[in-house]
C-alpha positions in Angstrom: 59.6 -26.7 2.1 61.5 -23.9 2.8 64.8 -23.5 1.0 68.0 -21.6 0.7 70.1 -20.1 -2.2 74.2 -20.3 -1.9 76.8 -19.8 -4.0 80.6 -20.5 -3.7 82.4 -18.7 -6.5 79.3 -18.4 -8.8 78.8 -22.2 -8.2 75.2 -22.1 -7.0 72.9 -24.6 -4.8 69.7 -24.7 -3.4 70.0 -25.7 0.0 67.4 -27.4 2.4 67.3 -28.5 6.0 66.3 -32.2 5.9 67.6 -33.5 9.5 64.4 -34.8 9.9 64.6 -36.8 6.7 61.2 -35.6 5.5 62.0 -35.7 1.9 64.1 -37.8 -0.6 64.1 -36.4 -4.0 63.3 -38.3 -7.2 65.9 -37.2 -10.1 63.0 -35.5 -11.5 62.1 -33.8 -8.7 65.9 -32.5 -8.4 65.8 -31.2 -12.1 62.9 -29.5 -11.9 63.9 -27.3 -9.0 67.6 -26.8 -10.7 65.7 -25.6 -13.7 66.8 -22.2 -14.6 63.5 -21.0 -16.7 60.8 -23.1 -14.7 62.5 -23.9 -11.3 64.7 -22.1 -8.5 67.6 -22.6 -10.9 71.1 -24.2 -9.6 73.7 -26.2 -10.6 72.9 -28.7 -7.8 70.6 -29.6 -4.8 71.7 -30.0 -1.0 70.2 -31.6 1.8 71.6 -31.4 5.3 71.0 -34.8 6.8 71.7 -36.1 10.2 74.9 -37.9 11.1 75.8 -39.9 14.3 79.3 -39.4 14.3 79.5 -35.8 12.7 77.6 -32.6 12.4 76.1 -33.3 9.2 75.7 -35.5 6.1 75.6 -33.3 2.9 73.5 -35.2 0.6 74.4 -33.8 -3.0 72.5 -33.7 -6.3 73.9 -32.5 -9.5 70.9 -30.5 -11.5 70.3 -33.7 -13.3 69.5 -35.9 -10.1 72.7 -37.7 -10.5 74.9 -37.8 -7.0 78.5 -37.1 -6.6 81.1 -35.1 -4.1 81.0 -30.9 -4.9 83.5 -29.0 -3.4 82.1 -25.5 -3.6 78.6 -27.3 -2.4 80.5 -28.9 0.8 82.0 -25.1 1.4 78.5 -23.5 1.1 77.1 -26.5 2.9 79.1 -25.5 6.0 77.9 -21.9 5.7 74.3 -22.9 5.8 74.8 -25.1 8.8 76.6 -22.4 10.7 73.6 -20.1 9.9 71.4 -23.0 11.1 73.0 -22.9 14.5 74.5 -26.5 14.4 78.2 -25.6 15.0 79.2 -24.8 18.5 83.0 -23.3 16.9 84.2 -22.2 13.9 84.9 -25.9 12.5 83.1 -29.1 11.5 83.3 -32.4 10.7 80.7 -34.2 8.0 80.2 -37.0 5.7 79.6 -36.9 1.9 79.4 -39.6 -0.8 83.1 -39.7 -1.1 83.6 -40.1 2.8 84.6 -38.0 5.9 85.6 -34.0 5.8 87.0 -31.4 7.8 85.7 -27.8 7.5 87.0 -24.5 9.3 85.3 -21.4 9.1 87.7 -18.1 8.9 85.4 -14.7 8.5 84.4 -15.2 5.1 86.6 -17.7 3.9 85.5 -21.5 4.5 88.0 -24.2 4.2 87.5 -28.1 3.4 89.8 -30.8 4.0 89.6 -32.7 0.6 89.9 -36.6 -0.1 93.6 -37.6 -0.4 94.7 -38.1 -4.0 97.3 -41.0 -4.4 98.3 -39.6 -8.1 98.1 -37.4 -10.9 97.7 -39.3 -14.5 99.5 -38.0 -17.3 97.6 -38.9 -20.4 99.4 -36.8 -22.7 102.0 -34.1 -22.8 99.3 -31.2 -22.1 96.5 -33.5 -20.5 96.0 -35.1 -17.2 93.4 -37.2 -15.2 92.9 -36.5 -11.2 89.9 -37.8 -8.9 89.2 -35.3 -6.2 86.5 -37.1 -5.0 84.9 -36.4 -8.8 86.7 -37.7 -11.9 88.4 -34.5 -13.7 90.3 -34.1 -16.7 92.7 -31.2 -16.8 93.7 -30.1 -20.3 96.3 -27.1 -20.8 95.7 -24.2 -23.3 97.2 -20.9 -24.1 94.1 -19.2 -24.2 90.6 -19.6 -22.6 88.3 -18.0 -25.2 87.4 -21.4 -26.8 83.9 -23.4 -26.7 83.9 -24.9 -23.5 80.4 -26.7 -23.8 81.4 -28.4 -27.4 85.0 -29.4 -26.3 84.0 -30.6 -22.7 81.1 -32.4 -24.2 83.5 -34.5 -26.8 85.6 -35.6 -24.1 82.6 -36.1 -21.5 80.8 -38.2 -23.9 83.6 -40.0 -25.6 83.8 -43.7 -25.6 85.9 -43.9 -22.5 84.1 -41.6 -20.2 80.1 -41.9 -21.6 79.2 -44.5 -19.0 80.4 -42.7 -15.8 80.9 -39.0 -17.1 83.9 -37.0 -16.2 84.2 -32.8 -15.4 86.5 -31.2 -18.1 88.9 -28.2 -17.2 90.6 -26.1 -19.4 93.7 -24.5 -17.7 95.8 -21.6 -18.3 99.1 -20.9 -16.6 99.6 -17.4 -15.1 102.7 -18.9 -13.2 104.1 -21.6 -11.6 101.1 -20.6 -8.5 98.6 -19.0 -10.4 96.1 -19.7 -13.3 92.8 -19.4 -15.0 90.5 -22.1 -15.7 87.0 -22.8 -17.4 85.0 -26.2 -16.7 82.7 -28.3 -18.2 80.7 -30.4 -15.4 79.2 -33.5 -16.0 75.4 -33.8 -14.4 75.0 -30.2 -15.0 76.3 -30.8 -18.9 77.4 -27.7 -19.5 80.0 -24.7 -18.2 79.7 -23.6 -14.6 81.1 -20.3 -13.3 83.3 -22.5 -10.6 84.0 -26.0 -9.7 85.6 -26.9 -6.3 86.9 -30.4 -7.0 88.2 -29.2 -10.6 90.0 -26.3 -9.2 91.9 -29.0 -6.8 92.2 -31.0 -9.8 94.0 -28.3 -11.6 95.9 -27.2 -8.6 97.8 -30.7 -8.4 98.6 -30.6 -11.9 100.3 -27.5 -11.5 102.2 -29.1 -9.0 103.0 -31.8 -11.5 104.2 -29.5 -14.1 106.5 -27.7 -11.8 107.1 -29.3 -8.4 106.7 -26.1 -6.6 105.1 -26.8 -3.1 102.7 -24.2 -1.5 99.2 -23.1 -2.2 97.9 -22.4 -5.7 95.5 -19.5 -6.5 93.1 -20.2 -9.3 90.9 -17.7 -11.1 87.4 -19.2 -12.0 85.0 -17.3 -13.8 82.8 -16.7 -10.8 85.6 -15.7 -8.6 88.8 -17.0 -6.8 89.9 -20.0 -4.6 93.0 -21.2 -3.0 94.1 -24.6 -2.7 96.5 -26.1 0.0 98.2 -29.1 0.0 101.1 -31.8 1.2 102.9 -33.7 -1.5 103.8 -37.2 0.2 105.3 -40.3 -0.7 101.7 -41.6 -0.7 100.6 -38.8 -3.1 98.8 -35.7 -1.8 97.6 -35.3 1.4 96.2 -32.8 3.6 94.3 -30.9 0.9 92.3 -27.9 1.4 89.9 -25.9 -0.7 89.4 -22.2 0.4 87.2 -19.4 -0.6 83.7 -17.5 0.1 80.5 -19.0 0.4 77.7 -16.3 0.4 73.5 -16.7 1.0 71.8 -15.2 -2.1 68.1 -15.7 -0.8 65.6 -17.8 0.8 62.0 -18.7 -0.2 59.4 -21.5 -0.2 58.7 -24.2 -2.9 55.5 -26.2 -3.1 55.9 -29.7 -3.6 
């Protein structure tokens, strides 16, 4: 089986062209592939599959075999699909587990339109909950020199979230439109270098705090991402996650 390894600001994924639906992996097989010591190593596995109404279906698996939507994974999927010659122009439509998405390619930047968000839930003075296709806690902190795995897992495995899980973002503001973040991801059950749905959640929280429209620039450990959106009476619409996606290497894996 041929595979390709991509990353979007350090969030890395195994890509497989599965348009013939030749392989439907078990959770154990996904975990084996994503294992960083005995497998290829990745935050997730993405199968590119056929779709009757769109360019492709992105079948995404977290590294533990569970499934969710992934923002950076989607951007990498678009880059991979382009490399396969599946796109006739610099834009695409695709489906994921949370529904329909659009994508644009502008040079090295790949942007995807995220699902609309109806609200940012205020949990406390410094903590918020946002579902951006995946659930996210955003906790405001003054210093990112903290134990992300320990603090993140406490929230993720708390009684409130233990069953379904949640991602946890620790956000430090630099100004109204710029911030730094570190993220604990469910499904990986550890810190990742970047999280697209998490960065999107952080951008909407930043708007909640300042009511300042326009794009937000967020620095993750693996690189920088831009989030653009519109605030309407229905919530947040026309949300775009923008940043690079790069091929790392390709190889073969024996099933």
